[in-house]
C-alpha positions as CSV (number, residue, x, y, z in Angstrom):
1,M,-91.8,-29.1,-138.7
2,M,-91.6,-30.1,-142.2
3,E,-91.2,-27.6,-145.2
4,L,-91.2,-27.6,-148.4
5,N,-89.4,-25.0,-150.4
6,V,-88.6,-24.4,-154.1
7,K,-86.0,-21.8,-154.9
8,H,-83.8,-21.4,-158.2
9,T,-79.7,-21.6,-157.5
10,S,-79.5,-17.9,-157.6
11,E,-81.6,-17.8,-154.4
12,L,-79.9,-20.2,-152.5
13,A,-77.7,-19.2,-149.4
14,P,-74.3,-21.1,-149.9
15,I,-74.9,-23.2,-146.7
16,E,-78.2,-24.3,-148.8
17,L,-76.0,-25.3,-151.8
18,V,-73.3,-27.0,-150.2
19,E,-76.2,-29.1,-148.1
20,I,-77.9,-30.0,-151.7
21,F,-74.0,-30.9,-153.2
22,E,-73.9,-32.8,-150.1
23,A,-76.7,-34.8,-149.9
24,R,-76.5,-35.6,-153.6
25,T,-72.9,-36.7,-153.8
26,S,-73.8,-39.0,-150.2
27,V,-76.8,-40.5,-152.3
28,F,-75.7,-40.9,-155.9
29,V,-71.8,-41.1,-156.0
30,V,-70.9,-42.6,-152.8
31,E,-74.3,-44.9,-151.6
32,Q,-74.9,-46.1,-155.6
33,N,-71.0,-46.1,-156.2
34,C,-71.3,-44.4,-159.6
35,A,-68.1,-42.0,-160.1
36,Y,-69.5,-39.2,-163.0
37,Q,-69.9,-35.8,-162.5
38,E,-72.8,-35.2,-160.1
39,V,-72.8,-31.5,-160.4
40,D,-73.1,-29.9,-163.6
41,R,-73.7,-27.0,-165.3
42,T,-77.7,-27.4,-165.1
43,D,-77.0,-26.5,-161.3
44,F,-76.6,-22.7,-162.4
45,D,-80.1,-22.3,-164.0
46,G,-82.3,-25.5,-161.9
47,L,-85.2,-24.9,-159.6
48,H,-84.2,-27.0,-156.7
49,V,-87.1,-28.3,-154.5
50,R,-86.1,-29.5,-151.0
51,V,-88.3,-31.0,-147.8
52,I,-86.8,-29.6,-144.7
53,E,-87.3,-31.4,-141.1
54,N,-85.7,-29.7,-138.1
55,H,-83.9,-27.5,-140.1
56,Q,-82.2,-30.6,-141.9
57,L,-82.4,-31.2,-145.8
58,V,-84.5,-34.5,-145.7
59,A,-85.4,-35.2,-149.6
60,Y,-84.4,-33.2,-152.5
61,A,-84.7,-33.1,-156.3
62,R,-83.6,-30.7,-159.5
63,I,-86.1,-29.5,-162.2
64,Y,-85.2,-27.8,-164.9
65,L,-86.8,-26.8,-168.7
66,S,-85.0,-28.0,-172.2
67,Q,-86.5,-27.7,-175.6
68,D,-88.8,-30.8,-174.6
69,G,-90.4,-29.9,-171.9
70,V,-89.7,-29.9,-168.4
71,H,-87.3,-32.7,-166.6
72,F,-86.6,-33.4,-163.1
73,G,-83.8,-35.5,-161.2
74,R,-81.6,-36.0,-158.6
75,V,-84.5,-37.0,-156.9
76,L,-83.8,-38.5,-153.3
77,V,-84.3,-39.2,-149.8
78,V,-81.2,-39.0,-147.3
79,S,-80.9,-42.7,-145.9
80,D,-81.9,-42.2,-142.3
81,E,-85.3,-40.9,-143.4
82,R,-86.4,-43.4,-146.1
83,G,-89.7,-45.3,-145.4
84,K,-91.3,-42.3,-144.4
85,G,-93.5,-41.5,-147.3
86,L,-91.4,-38.5,-148.1
87,G,-90.4,-39.8,-151.9
88,R,-94.2,-39.3,-152.4
89,T,-94.0,-35.5,-150.4
90,L,-91.4,-34.5,-152.5
91,I,-93.0,-35.6,-155.9
92,E,-96.3,-34.1,-155.6
93,G,-93.9,-31.1,-154.3
94,V,-92.4,-31.1,-157.6
95,L,-95.2,-31.7,-159.7
96,E,-97.2,-29.0,-158.3
97,A,-93.8,-26.5,-158.9
98,I,-93.7,-27.8,-162.5
99,Q,-97.5,-27.2,-163.1
100,E,-97.0,-23.6,-161.5
101,R,-94.2,-22.3,-163.4
102,F,-94.4,-24.4,-166.8
103,P,-98.2,-24.9,-167.1
104,G,-98.9,-27.8,-170.1
105,Q,-95.7,-28.9,-170.7
106,P,-94.6,-32.2,-170.5
107,V,-92.5,-33.7,-168.0
108,H,-89.9,-36.1,-168.3
109,I,-87.9,-38.6,-166.2
110,Q,-85.2,-40.7,-166.8
111,A,-86.7,-43.2,-163.3
112,Q,-84.3,-46.0,-161.7
113,S,-86.3,-49.1,-163.3
114,Y,-87.4,-50.3,-159.9
115,L,-89.5,-46.9,-159.2
116,T,-91.5,-47.3,-162.3
117,S,-94.7,-48.5,-160.3
118,F,-94.0,-45.7,-158.1
119,Y,-93.9,-42.5,-161.0
120,A,-97.1,-44.1,-162.8
121,S,-99.1,-43.4,-159.6
122,F,-98.4,-39.9,-160.3
123,G,-99.4,-40.4,-164.2
124,F,-96.0,-41.1,-165.7
125,E,-95.6,-44.0,-168.7
126,A,-92.5,-45.4,-169.9
127,V,-91.3,-44.1,-173.2
128,S,-88.2,-46.3,-173.4
129,D,-87.0,-50.0,-172.9
130,E,-84.9,-50.4,-170.1
131,Y,-81.4,-49.2,-170.4
132,L,-78.5,-49.0,-168.3
133,E,-77.3,-45.5,-167.0
134,D,-74.1,-45.6,-165.1
135,G,-75.2,-49.2,-164.1
136,I,-78.3,-48.9,-163.0
137,P,-81.2,-50.0,-165.3
138,H,-83.3,-46.6,-165.6
139,I,-86.5,-46.0,-167.9
140,D,-87.2,-42.7,-169.4
141,M,-91.0,-41.6,-168.4
142,V,-92.8,-38.8,-169.7
143,K,-96.2,-37.0,-168.0
144,Q,-98.1,-35.0,-170.6
145,G,-98.5,-31.5,-169.0
146,V,-101.4,-30.2,-167.1
147,E,-102.5,-26.7,-167.1
148,S,-102.6,-25.0,-164.1
149,E,-105.7,-24.3,-162.2
150,S,-105.1,-20.5,-162.5
151,N,-104.5,-21.1,-166.6
152,K,-107.8,-22.8,-166.6
153,R,-109.6,-20.1,-165.2
154,D,-108.2,-17.2,-166.9
155,S,-108.9,-19.4,-170.5
156,L,-112.6,-19.2,-169.6
């Protein structure tokens, strides 16, 4: 049974937070061989989108608000679960959570370059040239904000 949930850091149980940090470190530090401060101050006020299957974290992303709009990142699917469409499920959930909580805000991402077509399929557009982030090619992308259906109805 698959479940997608969104929780603020303060709502996470300690075991949930450790599972998140373990998965992120496994993917972004160990797999990608990047030594950097993976857990950061943004985690204090982040929203954590998790796909859980059989009580195991299988996909994850972090959402946070800044002055220029909403950002999400730390997008991952655990290695044993890749190739099953979980990335698409995760991003659909992330965008739904953003639309519910931050309607009309532009959404910013720093996409690994090989994923630009994937993110373009969700309406993201490249807004930078390719650059290296921790030795990995990235491109900044933005999706313009969309009003939620309930906000559209309320304004009629």
